[in-house]
N, C-alpha and C positions, 0 to 999 in steps of 0.2 A: 268457643261455642261448638256445640254438636254440629258436625258437618251437614247433616240433613236440615236441621233448623236454620243454619246459616244459609243454605241453598234456598230454602223457602223464603227467608227474610229478604234476600237479594232479589229473588224472582218477583216477590210481591212489590217491591219498590219499582222494579222495571215495569210491571203491569200498570201501576198508578201513573207513572210518568208518561208512558207511551199512550195510554188511553186518554190521559188528560190533554195531551197534544192533539189527539184526534177530536175530542169533544170540543175543544176551543177553536181549532183552526180548520177542520176538514168536514165536519158533520153536515154542514148546510150546503155543500157544493154538489154538483151533479156528475162528478167524476166517479161513478159508481164502481167501475172496475178497479180504479186506483184505490178507492176507499177500502174495497174488499181486500186488495193485496196488502194494504197497510195494516189492516186489522189482523190478518193472518200472520204477517211478518212480526207484528207486535207480540202475538201469542208465542210464536216460535222463538223470538229473542228472549222472552221472559223465561222460557225453558232452557235455553242454551247458554246465555251470558253467564249465569252463576257457575256453569261447569267449565268455562274457559279459563285458561291461565297462561299468561304471557310474561316472559322476563325480558327486560331490556338488554340489548346487545352490549352496551357499554355502561358502566357505572363507576362512580368515584371509588367504590370498594375495590374493584379489580385493579384500578390504577394504584391505589394505596398498597394493595397486596403485592403488586409487582415491584414496587420501589422500596417498600418498608417491610421487611420480614418481621413477623411478630410471633409470639408464643401463644398458641391456642391449645389448651388441654383437650384431650379427647372428650367428645360429647358424652355426658352421662345421662342415660335414659332412666327415669324414675316413674314407675306406674303404680297404680293402686294395689297391684298384686304384691308390691314390695313392702306393703304396710302390714303390720300385725292386726291393726284395727280395721273393722269393716263397718260400714254404715247400715243400720237396720232398716232405714227408711228409703223409699224410692227418691231419687233426686228429681229436681224440677224438670231437667231435660228428659228424663225417663218418663215422667208423667205426661209431658207434652207430646213425646213421641208415641205414647200409648193412645192418647186422644186422636192424634193425627192418623195413626194406623186404623183406628176404628172408623174415622170419617172416610179415609181412602177406600177401605173395604166396602163401606156402605154404598158409596157412589158407584164403585165397580159392580157390585151385585145388582143395583138398580139399572145400570146400563145393560148388563147381561140379560136381565129379565125383560127389559124393553126390546132388545133385539129378538129374543125368543118369541115374545108376543107378536111382533111384527111378522115374522116368518110363519108363525102358526096361523095368523089371520090371513096371510096370503094363501096358504095351502087350503084353508077352509072356505075360501070365497070363489065366486065365479070370475072367470078371466076372459079377456078379449085382447087382441093384439092389433096394434096400429102404429105404423111408422117406426118399427123397432122397439116400441115400448109395450109393456104388459099392463093392461088396464084391469085393475082388481075391483070388483063390484061387491059392495055389501051395504045394506041400508044403514048400518051404524057408522059408516065412514063419513068423514068430511073431505072435501077435495084437498088432496095433498100428494106428495111424491116422496119416493125413497129410491135413490139410484134410478134404474130404468122402470121401476114400478110406479104407476099412477093410481091413486085410490079415489074412488067415486062412490057416492051412495046409489047412483043409478047410471045407466049408460044408454044414451039415445043419440046415435050418430047423426040423425037429421036435425037435432036441436042446435040452433045457432049458439046459445049460451054454453051448451056443453062443449062445443068445438072451441069456443073462446077459452073456457077453463082448461081444456086439454092443451091448447097452444101455450097457455101460461105454464102448466106443469111440465110440458115437454122442454121448455126453455130452462127450467130448474135442472132437469136432467142433463141437458146439453152443456150447461155451465158447471156441472159436477158440484152443485151446492151441497149435496149430501156429504161429500168428502169433507167440506168445511165443518159441517156439524159433527161429523165423527171425530175430527181432529179436536174440535172444541170439547167434546166429551172426555178426551184424553187430558186436556188441560184442566177440565173440571175435576178429574180424579186427583190430579197433583195439587191443585190450589182450591180444593173444595171449600175451604174456609174463607176465601177472599171475597169481600162484598162487591168489589169492582167487576167481578166476572159476570154478575147479572146484567150490568150495563153493557159489557162487551158482547154478551150473547144477544141482547136486544139490538145493539147497533149492527152486528154482523147479519142478523136475520132481516133487519130493515134494509140493509144494502142489497141483500139477495132479492127482496121484493121490489125495491126501486129499479134494480138492474133488469129484472124480468118485465116489470111494468113499462119501462122505457122501450124495450124491444117490441113488446106486444103493440103498443100504441103507434109504432112506425107503420104497421100494416092494418091497424084497426082504429076507428074513430075514438078519440079520447073520451068524449061524452058517453058513447055507448059502453065503453069499458068501465068508466066510473060508475055508470048506472048499475052494471053487473056487480061491482064491488058493494054498492049500497044494498042490493037485494040479498047479498050473502053476509051482511054485516053481523047478523044475529047468530051466525053459526059458531059453535064452540071451538075453542082452540084445539089443534091437533096434537099429536104426539111430538115429544121433543126431538126425536130423531128424524122427523119428516119435515119437509117444506110445506107448510099449510097455507092454502090460498087465503085464508081469512084471519090469520093469527095476529095481525098487526092493525094499528089504528088506521082505519080506512081514510079518515080525514087527512092524516099526514101523507098517505100515499097519493091521494087525489091532489093535494097541494103541491107535492113534488112533481107530479105529472104536468101540472099547469105552469110550473116554475120555468123561467127562462134558463137556458143552458149557461153554465158558468163559463167565463171566457178563459182563453188559454193562459193569460197572465196569472190568473188565480191558481193555476196548476203549479206555479213555482213554489207554492207553500209546501209542497211535498219535499222540496229540496232541503228545507230546514229540518226535516226529520232525520236527515243523514248525520249532521253533527250531533244531534240529540242522541241518536243510537250510538255514535262513536264515543260520546262522553260516558254513556252507561257501560260500554265495554271497558273503557279506561278505568272507570271507578271500581268495577267489580272483577275485572279479569287481568288487568295489567299491574303486575307487582314487580318493583325493581329487584326485590330480594325476598325469598321465601324464608320461613323460619329456619330451615336447614342451612341456608346460606350464611356466610359470614356477615356480621353487621357492619354498618358504616363506622369507621374508626373516628371517634370524636375525642376531644381533649377532656379528660376527667380532672377536675380541680384537685390538687394534692395539698393536704394540710402542711403548711410551712414548718410547723413545729416537728412534724414527723420527718420531714426532709433533714432538718438540723440534727435530729437524734440518731438518724441512721446513716449519716454520711453524705447526704445531698443528692447526688446524681442517681437517676433511675434509668435502667437499661431496658430496652425492648428485646434485644438479642445479646446473648453472651456466649462465650466459648463452651462453658459447662452449665446447662440450665438447672434451675432448682429441681429438687426431687422430694416428693412427699414421703412420709414414713411408710416403709413397706413397698415403695414404688407405686406404679399406677394401679397395681392390683390392690395394694393397701388403701390407696385413695378411693378407689371404687367401693371397697368394703366399708370405709368410713362413711361415705355419702349414703350408701344403701342402708346402713344401720341408724343413721341420724336424721335423714330427711323424713318429713311427714307431709302427706298431701293435705293442703289446707282444706278445711271443711267447706269454706265459702266457695273455693274453686271447684270442689267436687260437686257441690249442689248446683252450681251454675254451669257445669259442663265445660269449664275452662281447661284447655290444653295448650301446649306450646312450649317454646324454648326460652328460658331466661338466661341472659348473658351477664355474667358478673366479671368485673375487672378488679384486681387487687394487686398489692405489692408484697413480694417476698423479700423481707429485709435481709441485710447482710448477716444478722444473727439468727435467721430462719423464722422469725415471727411474721405473722400476717397483719398488714395494716391497710387502712383506707379502702375497704371493699365498697364498690359502687355498682349500681345497676347500669349496664350499657344498653340493654334492651329488656323490657319486662313484659309480662302478660296480665298482671293484676290478679285479683282474687286471693291475695295473700301469698302467692307463689314467689313474688319478688322478695318479700320480707323473709320467707322461709329459706330461700337460697342465701341471702345475706347472713342469716343467723348461723347456718351450718358452716359457711366459710369463715366467719368471725371466730367460731369455736374450734376451728381446726387446730390440731397439734402443730408444733413447729416443724418446718421443712428443713432439708439440707439446703443451705443457701447456694445460689448460683455464683460462679466465679468467672472473672475476666482477667486474663494475664496473671493467673495464680492469686488473685485477690478477690475476696468475697465482696459482692456488690448487691445493690437493690435491683430487683427484676420485676417488671410488670407482667402479670399473667392474666389470661382471659379464659374463663370457664363457661361452657354452655351446659346447662342442665335442662333436659327435656322432661316436662311433666306430661304424663300420658295416662288417660283414664282407660281402664281395661273393662 
């Protein structure tokens, strides 16, 4: 699969699993700081996990290789450049990458325009300064914040409601909630197509509001604060890069303010997220062996009639190994002239290494080719076809006697 498409696929699964855990187990609790940290960690892991790659320190392969020497032919890399035929049509991965690129660029442009409009509105508006924050006044604004800027339709320092709104927006700034929203915009560029992102955005912004509401009501009466929310409920939603005072369901915020605090025992639910994240890392990042590594040696069943016809015993190592016509240079030339990149694999963007095991008989003929590890898309069958049709080799010898020798051949199919 195309590396970018594979990255997006794995990251999408991470998003679904991690947000599913949040929605089922964490969303109704009052650990707002923890919930915020979990949501941000989920976004970060969805970006990072598909990029990670770990190999185990010990594997059965290395043990076998240290105790059982075997013949591996040099890897032959076969790319679409090696073919005389070219496909006139765009492949499915190319089409998908084109669509993805257009979506990424669209979100990026909208994000850039949004930033430009915010700073242009700041420059064109009246400004006041209070407690280290810049209060930007414009009749078209709704109460909202962007880093250390607070946007208000009007400014009346003596008005109690205005001071309550400012306290709310100052807390957004002190908690750096705008950084969360900026990070989410980066996530939105990468996974613009993902439907779960809408729910993640809603949950993240809800947590921001819950967190600020909780702190405001520690120094102000809950009923008074709830009444202010109701007065502002008809205000329209603010810009996506700002923390808007009224952009969420007022009923949910008031209910959360009135809700009893979650007990510490319920916080243990966050611990279950750790093995979940570890499982995702193992699933998408830990691979015991890469395509370039030697595959696990397994017993390939050999046709008994073949064994009888060629003298029985098959060697993995001999004094003089088999040699193809023209040596390794001739073998590479044969593979390059006869291999064809399967249309199915090309259209599906399949790349990788096919490992073929076969026997060079004492008479130089090739028998019993089998796939040790394949990649599908017709590549396995193509590798077998070319090996079966190979001309006879010079047989391997052991103690001056020609014998049957098992060979292993890696063929790397690569799209250019």
